[in-house]
C-alpha positions in Angstrom: 19.7 109.2 124.4 21.5 111.2 127.1 21.7 113.6 130.1 19.7 117.0 130.4 18.7 119.5 127.8 20.7 122.6 127.4 20.1 126.0 125.6 22.4 128.9 126.2 19.3 131.3 125.9 16.7 129.1 127.7 17.0 126.6 130.5 14.6 124.8 133.0 15.3 122.6 136.1 14.2 118.9 136.3 11.3 120.1 138.8 10.2 122.7 136.3 10.1 120.1 133.5 7.8 117.9 135.5 5.4 120.8 136.3 5.3 122.0 132.6 2.6 121.0 130.2 3.3 119.6 126.8 2.1 122.7 125.2 4.3 124.9 127.4 7.4 123.0 126.8 6.8 123.2 122.9 6.4 127.0 123.4 9.6 127.3 125.3 11.6 125.1 123.0 10.3 127.0 119.9 11.5 130.3 121.7 14.8 128.8 122.4 15.2 127.6 118.7 14.2 131.1 117.4 16.8 132.6 119.6 19.4 130.1 118.5 18.4 130.6 114.8 19.0 134.3 115.2 22.2 133.9 116.9 23.3 131.5 114.2 22.5 134.1 111.5 24.3 136.8 113.3 27.4 134.5 113.6 27.2 133.6 109.8 27.2 137.2 108.9 30.1 138.0 111.2 31.9 135.0 109.7 31.3 136.4 106.2 32.6 139.9 107.2 35.8 138.5 108.6 36.4 135.9 105.9 35.7 137.6 102.5 37.1 134.6 100.7 35.0 131.5 101.8 36.2 129.3 98.9 39.8 129.6 100.1 38.9 129.0 103.7 36.7 126.0 102.8 39.4 124.3 101.1 41.5 124.2 104.2 38.7 122.7 106.5 37.4 119.1 106.9 33.8 118.4 106.0 31.9 116.0 108.2 28.4 114.8 107.9 26.4 113.7 111.0 23.5 111.4 110.3 21.3 111.0 113.4 18.8 108.3 113.7 16.1 110.3 115.5 15.0 113.9 115.9 16.2 117.1 117.5 14.9 117.0 121.3 15.6 113.4 121.8 17.9 113.7 124.8 20.6 111.1 124.1 21.0 112.2 120.5 21.1 115.9 121.5 23.9 115.1 124.0 25.8 113.1 121.2 25.4 116.2 118.9 26.5 118.6 121.7 29.7 116.6 122.3 30.6 116.4 118.7 30.0 120.1 118.0 32.1 121.1 121.2 34.9 118.7 120.5 35.1 119.7 116.8 35.1 123.5 117.8 38.1 123.0 120.0 39.8 121.3 117.0 39.0 124.5 114.9 39.1 123.2 111.3 36.0 121.0 111.0 32.7 121.8 109.6 29.8 119.7 111.0 26.7 119.0 108.8 23.8 117.4 110.5 20.8 115.2 109.2 17.9 113.7 111.1 16.3 110.3 110.0 13.5 110.9 112.6 12.9 107.1 112.8 11.3 107.2 116.2 8.4 108.6 114.4 8.8 107.2 110.9 10.5 103.9 110.1 9.7 102.0 107.0 11.5 101.1 103.8 9.6 103.6 101.6 10.5 106.4 103.7 14.1 105.5 104.0 14.2 105.0 100.2 13.0 108.7 100.0 15.7 109.8 102.3 18.4 108.0 100.1 17.0 110.0 97.0 17.2 113.2 98.9 20.8 112.6 100.0 21.7 111.7 96.5 20.6 115.1 95.2 21.7 117.1 98.3 25.2 115.5 98.5 25.9 114.8 94.9 28.8 117.3 94.7 29.8 117.5 98.3 33.3 116.7 99.1 32.9 115.0 102.5 35.8 113.8 104.5 34.0 111.7 107.0 30.5 110.4 108.0 29.3 110.2 111.5 26.1 108.2 112.5 24.2 107.8 115.9 22.2 104.9 116.9 21.3 101.8 115.0 18.8 103.0 112.5 21.4 105.5 111.0 24.1 102.9 111.0 21.9 100.3 109.1 21.0 103.1 106.6 24.7 103.5 105.9 25.4 99.8 105.7 22.9 99.6 103.0 23.6 103.0 101.2 27.1 104.3 101.9 28.7 102.8 98.9 26.2 104.5 96.6 25.7 107.8 98.4 29.2 108.4 100.0 31.8 106.1 98.2 35.1 105.7 99.9 34.2 108.1 102.7 35.2 106.7 106.3 32.2 106.1 108.6 32.4 106.4 112.4 29.3 105.3 114.2 28.2 105.8 117.8 25.2 104.7 119.8 25.1 101.4 118.1 23.7 99.2 120.9 26.0 96.3 121.9 27.6 96.2 118.5 28.6 92.9 117.0 31.8 93.1 115.1 30.7 90.5 112.6 28.5 93.4 111.2 31.7 95.0 109.8 32.4 92.2 107.2 32.8 93.8 103.9 32.7 97.4 105.4 36.4 98.1 106.1 36.0 101.9 106.2 33.5 101.6 109.1 34.6 101.7 112.7 33.0 103.3 115.8 31.8 103.2 119.5 29.5 100.4 120.7 26.8 101.7 123.1 27.3 99.3 125.9 24.5 100.0 128.4 25.6 98.5 131.6 22.5 96.6 132.6 24.5 94.3 135.0 26.0 97.4 136.7 22.5 98.8 137.3 21.1 95.5 138.5 24.2 95.0 140.9 23.7 98.5 142.6 19.9 98.2 142.8 20.1 94.7 144.5 22.8 95.9 146.8 20.5 98.8 147.9 17.5 96.5 148.1 18.9 93.1 149.4 15.4 91.6 150.1 14.3 91.9 146.4 13.5 88.5 144.7 12.0 89.7 141.4 12.8 92.3 138.8 10.2 93.5 136.2 11.9 94.8 133.0 10.1 97.4 130.9 11.5 97.3 127.3 10.0 98.0 123.9 10.2 96.3 120.6 12.0 98.9 118.5 15.4 98.2 117.0 17.2 99.3 120.3 14.6 97.4 122.3 15.3 94.2 120.3 19.0 94.5 121.0 18.5 95.1 124.6 16.2 91.9 124.8 19.2 90.0 123.4 21.5 91.4 126.1 18.9 90.6 128.7 18.9 87.0 127.7 22.6 86.9 128.5 22.3 88.8 131.7 19.4 87.2 133.3 21.1 83.8 133.9 23.7 85.6 136.1 21.2 86.3 138.7 19.5 82.8 139.5 18.1 84.0 142.8 16.1 86.7 141.0 12.8 86.0 139.0 12.6 88.4 135.8 9.4 89.4 134.1 9.7 91.1 130.8 7.0 93.8 129.9 7.9 94.3 126.1 5.1 93.9 123.5 2.5 95.8 125.6 0.7 99.2 125.8 1.9 101.9 128.2 -1.5 101.4 130.0 -0.6 97.7 130.6 2.8 98.7 132.0 1.2 101.1 134.4 -1.3 98.6 135.6 1.3 95.9 136.1 4.0 98.1 137.8 1.2 99.6 140.0 0.4 96.3 141.4 3.8 95.2 142.4 4.9 94.1 146.0 7.8 95.4 148.2 10.1 92.4 147.1 10.2 93.6 143.5 12.0 96.3 141.5 11.4 97.7 138.0 14.2 98.1 135.5 13.4 100.7 132.8 15.4 100.3 129.5 13.6 102.1 126.8 9.9 102.4 125.9 9.6 104.9 123.1 6.9 103.1 121.2 4.2 100.8 122.8 2.2 97.8 121.3 -0.4 100.4 120.0 2.3 102.1 118.0 2.0 105.3 120.3 5.4 107.2 120.3 6.8 108.5 123.5 9.6 110.9 124.3 11.9 109.7 127.0 10.5 112.2 129.5 7.2 111.1 128.9 7.6 107.2 129.3 9.9 107.5 132.1 7.4 109.8 134.0 4.6 107.5 133.2 6.2 104.4 134.5 7.8 106.0 137.6 4.7 107.8 138.7 2.5 104.5 138.3 5.0 102.1 139.9 4.5 100.9 143.6 8.1 100.1 143.7 11.4 101.9 143.0 12.2 102.1 139.2 15.9 101.9 138.0 17.2 102.8 134.5 20.2 102.2 132.1 20.4 105.5 130.3 20.9 109.0 132.0 18.1 110.7 129.9 15.6 109.1 132.2 17.2 110.6 135.3 15.2 113.5 136.8 12.0 112.0 135.8 11.3 109.6 138.4 13.7 106.8 138.4 16.1 106.2 141.3 19.1 106.0 139.2 21.6 103.4 138.4 24.7 102.7 136.4 23.8 105.0 133.5 25.2 105.5 130.0 25.6 109.1 129.0 25.1 110.3 125.3 27.7 113.2 125.8 30.4 110.6 126.8 29.6 108.5 123.9 29.8 111.5 121.6 33.2 112.6 123.1 34.5 109.2 122.3 33.2 109.2 118.7 34.5 112.7 118.0 38.0 111.8 119.1 38.1 108.8 116.9 36.9 111.0 113.9 39.7 113.4 114.5 42.2 110.5 114.4 40.8 109.4 111.1 40.7 113.1 109.8 44.3 113.4 110.8 45.2 110.5 108.6 44.7 107.2 110.4 42.9 104.4 108.5 39.6 103.3 110.0 40.9 99.8 109.3 43.4 100.2 112.0 41.1 101.6 114.7 39.1 98.8 116.3 35.4 99.4 117.6 35.5 100.6 121.1 33.4 98.5 123.4 34.5 99.6 126.8 31.6 100.5 129.0 31.9 104.1 130.3 28.8 104.5 132.4 28.5 106.2 135.7 26.7 105.7 138.9 24.0 108.5 138.8 21.0 109.0 141.2 18.1 111.5 141.8 18.2 112.9 145.4 14.4 113.5 145.3 13.6 110.0 144.2 16.0 108.6 146.9 14.2 110.5 149.5 10.7 109.2 148.2 11.9 105.6 148.6 13.8 106.4 151.9 17.1 105.3 150.5 20.2 106.6 152.4 22.8 108.3 150.4 25.5 106.4 152.4 24.3 103.2 150.6 25.2 104.4 147.2 28.6 103.6 145.7 31.5 105.8 146.3 31.9 108.6 143.7 28.2 108.6 142.7 26.7 111.6 141.1 23.6 112.8 142.9 21.4 115.3 141.1 19.0 117.8 142.9 20.9 117.3 146.1 20.1 120.1 148.5 23.1 122.6 149.1 24.7 122.3 152.5 25.2 125.2 154.8 28.8 125.3 154.1 28.1 125.2 150.2 25.7 127.9 150.6 27.8 130.2 152.7 31.3 129.2 151.6 32.3 132.8 151.1 31.2 133.8 154.5 32.7 130.8 156.4 36.0 131.5 154.6 35.9 135.1 155.3 35.4 134.5 159.0 38.3 132.0 159.0 40.6 134.3 157.3 39.7 137.2 159.6 40.4 135.0 162.6 43.7 133.9 161.1 44.5 137.5 160.3 43.9 138.5 163.9 46.2 135.9 165.0 48.9 137.2 162.7 48.3 140.6 164.1 48.7 139.5 167.7 51.9 137.7 166.7 53.1 140.7 165.0 52.6 142.8 168.0 54.5 140.3 170.2 57.6 140.1 168.0 57.5 143.8 166.9 59.7 145.1 169.7 62.4 142.3 168.9 62.2 143.1 165.2 62.7 146.8 165.9 65.8 146.1 168.0 67.2 143.6 165.3 66.5 146.4 162.7 68.5 148.8 164.6 71.4 146.5 164.9 71.1 145.8 161.2 71.0 149.5 160.4 74.3 150.1 162.2 75.8 147.2 160.4 74.6 148.4 157.2 76.0 151.8 157.7 79.4 150.2 158.3 79.1 148.1 155.2 78.1 151.3 153.3 81.3 153.0 154.6 83.4 150.0 153.8 81.8 149.9 150.2 82.6 153.6 149.6 86.2 153.0 150.7 86.5 150.1 148.4 84.9 152.1 145.5 87.4 154.9 146.1 90.3 152.3 146.3 89.0 150.9 142.9 88.9 154.4 141.3 92.4 155.0 142.4 93.5 151.7 141.2 91.8 152.2 137.7 93.3 155.7 137.6 96.9 154.5 138.2 96.1 151.6 135.6 95.2 154.2 133.0 98.4 156.3 133.8 100.5 153.2 133.6 98.9 152.4 130.2 99.7 155.6 128.9 103.3 155.4 130.0 103.5 151.9 128.5 102.1 153.2 125.1 104.9 155.9 125.1 107.6 153.5 125.6 106.4 151.1 123.0 106.2 154.0 120.4 109.9 154.4 120.5 110.9 150.7 119.8 111.5 149.8 116.1 113.0 146.4 116.6 110.2 143.6 116.2 111.7 141.1 118.9 112.4 143.9 121.2 109.0 145.3 120.9 107.4 141.8 121.7 109.6 141.3 124.8 108.8 144.9 126.0 105.1 144.5 125.5 104.7 141.4 127.6 107.0 142.6 130.3 105.5 146.0 130.6 101.9 144.7 130.5 102.7 142.0 133.1 104.5 144.3 135.6 102.1 147.3 135.1 98.8 145.4 135.7 100.2 142.7 137.9 98.8 139.8 135.7 99.8 136.2 136.4 101.3 135.9 132.8 101.4 137.6 129.5 102.5 136.7 126.1 102.3 137.9 122.4 101.9 136.2 119.1 102.5 137.2 115.5 101.3 135.4 112.3 103.9 133.3 110.5 104.5 134.0 106.8 101.6 131.8 105.6 99.3 133.7 108.1 97.9 130.3 109.3 99.6 129.9 112.6 100.2 132.3 115.4 104.0 132.0 116.6 104.8 133.0 120.0 107.1 136.1 120.0 107.4 137.2 123.7 106.3 135.8 127.1 106.8 136.6 130.7 108.7 134.4 133.2 110.3 130.9 133.0 107.1 129.7 131.2 107.3 132.4 128.6 111.0 131.5 128.0 110.3 127.8 127.7 107.5 128.3 125.2 109.7 130.8 123.2 112.5 128.3 123.0 110.2 125.5 121.9 108.7 127.7 119.0 105.2 127.5 120.7 102.6 128.2 118.1 98.7 128.0 117.9 96.6 127.5 114.6 94.2 130.1 113.5 90.8 129.6 115.1 92.0 127.3 117.9 91.8 128.2 121.5 91.1 131.7 122.9 94.1 133.1 121.0 93.2 131.5 117.7 89.6 132.6 118.1 90.5 136.2 118.9 92.7 136.2 115.6 90.0 134.6 113.6 87.3 136.9 114.5 89.3 140.0 115.0 87.6 140.6 118.4 88.5 140.3 122.0 87.8 137.0 123.8 87.3 137.1 127.7 86.9 134.1 129.8 86.3 135.0 133.5 86.3 131.4 134.7 88.5 129.0 132.3 86.8 126.0 134.1 83.4 126.9 132.5 85.0 127.5 129.0 84.8 124.7 126.4 87.1 126.1 124.0 89.9 127.1 126.5 93.3 125.3 126.1 95.0 124.6 129.3 98.9 125.1 129.4 100.9 122.7 131.7 103.5 125.5 132.2 100.8 127.8 133.6 98.8 125.7 136.0 97.4 128.6 138.0 95.6 130.2 135.2 91.9 130.7 136.2 90.9 133.6 133.8 92.3 134.6 130.5 91.8 137.4 127.9 93.0 137.5 124.4 92.9 140.8 122.3 93.7 140.9 118.6 96.5 143.1 117.3 95.1 144.5 114.2 95.3 147.4 111.5 91.7 147.8 110.3 90.7 144.2 109.2 94.2 142.9 109.0 95.1 141.0 112.0 99.0 141.2 112.8 98.9 139.1 116.1 97.4 138.5 119.5 98.2 140.0 123.0 97.1 137.4 125.6 97.1 137.8 129.5 96.2 135.4 132.2 95.2 135.8 135.8 95.3 133.4 138.7 92.0 134.6 140.1 88.5 133.7 139.0 86.9 136.9 137.5 90.3 138.5 137.8 89.8 139.8 134.4 86.8 141.9 133.1 85.7 144.4 130.5 87.9 147.1 132.0 90.9 144.9 131.4 89.7 144.3 127.8 89.4 148.0 127.3 93.0 148.7 128.5 94.4 145.7 126.6 92.7 147.0 123.4 94.2 150.4 123.9 97.7 148.7 124.3 97.1 146.4 121.3 96.2 149.5 119.1 99.6 151.0 120.2 101.4 147.7 119.7 99.9 147.4 116.1 101.3 150.9 115.3 104.6 150.1 116.8 104.8 146.8 114.9 103.9 148.3 111.6 106.6 151.0 112.4 109.1 148.2 113.1 108.4 146.3 110.0 108.6 149.6 108.0 111.8 150.5 109.6 113.3 147.0 108.9 112.2 147.1 105.3 113.7 150.7 104.8 116.8 149.5 106.4 117.2 146.5 104.3 116.5 148.4 101.2 119.3 151.1 102.3 121.9 148.3 102.8 121.0 146.9 99.4 121.4 150.2 97.7 124.6 150.8 99.4 126.1 147.4 98.4 125.1 148.0 94.9 126.8 151.4 94.9 130.0 149.8 96.2 129.9 147.0 93.6 129.1 149.5 90.9 132.3 151.8 91.9 134.6 148.8 91.9 133.3 147.8 88.5 133.9 151.1 87.1 137.5 151.0 88.3 138.2 147.8 86.1 140.0 148.2 82.7 138.4 145.5 80.7 135.1 143.5 80.2 136.6 140.3 81.8 137.9 142.2 84.8 134.6 143.8 85.3 132.9 140.5 85.1 135.2 139.0 87.5 134.8 141.9 90.0 131.0 141.7 89.7 131.0 137.9 90.2 133.3 138.2 93.2 131.3 141.0 95.1 128.1 139.3 94.3 129.3 136.1 95.8 130.8 137.9 99.0 127.4 139.9 99.5 125.4 136.7 99.1 127.9 134.5 101.0 127.9 132.0 98.2 130.8 129.5 97.8 130.6 129.5 94.0 129.2 132.1 91.5 129.1 131.7 87.8 128.0 134.2 85.1 127.4 133.7 81.4 127.0 136.1 78.6 125.1 134.7 75.7 126.9 136.4 72.8 128.7 133.2 71.6 129.4 129.7 72.8 133.2 130.2 73.2 134.3 128.9 76.6 136.9 131.6 76.6 134.2 134.2 76.9 132.8 132.7 80.1 134.0 134.0 83.5 134.2 131.9 86.8 135.0 132.9 90.2 135.5 130.2 92.8 
């Protein structure tokens, strides 16, 4: 059941289908199938070449079996198959295997038992992830045989006409999409188009689908008490043609499905639709879209492609891990108003009487639709001409404005050149000043003096808002301020201002041994404000290091956003390198001086001891001089020769 037939290598219009004989259609379809078979073989060969290890690829893909109630070429089933194939192809990891029960032609217990035996052999070792079925015959087959053929495999059905949920009792792994043909929707639109109708003749067969439709009709008919209904069901096609051909103008025909008549003759959808529509003396409406294009006016039609898409999406949910027990059967009607333009013209039905949003097939293309490109070319050309005229009108004014802008640009260029020259001069002066500062620092060997001179020289030479310098404490954990400019620097120095390693810009520079630049402190999360320096808007911290060893940090601040940049970092790094050398020299000088003073003291004490005349006097002299050198109030020495107190010497 469904829409129109498609074949990528072969297609025909609805009008062509009507004109073709049965033999020519079979020949065309055979040609199409041969082409499709050839393309499939080529695709399989290409797949084998690209994927040399099919066993590995197969293990990662989902295996789905689709059991179709009918046969290839049955429109509604073909549309469902096409929807499943296209939706699964988009998913990319699903292999779809298709079986046809062909129950429109053969439908008896013995035949279905043989099919079961075939499937037992064919799918004995198959590892299927999901079973799909279309229409009631396949679903009934699975209800009866799924436990023995495909134990524990989830089942998703589609095309089950007006499904009753009570049928799922004991089948928890079954769910799907109920095919809800909108009979009331078609009747409503048909009666609105033909308000004078008082009788509706329903053409319906006695197949499984026909019987379900009959049950629905029994519920629908009472909703139209003003209409008399006549059911043509257990009749031959000739009887249908005879009865519909004798109807009066106050009657309509509703064609549901008539694939097998009372004589047992099977009809394809296009055959029985054409036979009924051509013989009818009144308009014929339908419920499924596979009849559209073969003589029915239209109606609110159910599409096999839409139903197939719904089932495919439900199957993907289950393949992705959802349990079918948690997915209810979908029963929402998703039919669409669809009509045939040629049939509307035949019965003089104006398109304006159709519901809004209706799909009309075979509708003639309007002049605009036929010449869209030409019309838009003319419109665009006209608009372009308007633009050209407007351009010519304003051109003189634009040229005048351009000349004024050129004069202004020349002046701006001159100003920029002067500014660049001034910046070059300022940078040259800064480099010279930096060199001079470096020379001064190289002569300082006192650490406090060095710290003071560094910040004062840096601040005055480069006109920074503030500069200060930090050295690590003995534990190498805190950066202690050693020098700072201005009153703020003096206050912080007096308070013993210090910053832990890793905290703030100064701590980060020490921790990473890399300069830290913040052009706008208001945008920096890690910046630490200082109430003594309220005007700080930009800051740079540069580590003072010898190789990988960080000795301290030189930090400068400016009261201008973006007042510090990479050029300042380069200058400060150069200075910090000289500071590191000077600091190392000062430390070395201090150590040398301390060592020299200690050696001199030891020599003086040794000379005094040498001038003594006895051991006791020498001991007393040593104790006294050591105490004086150390500033101790009491010194005691003990020689461990014996325990006689007379041999101990004290100096108080």
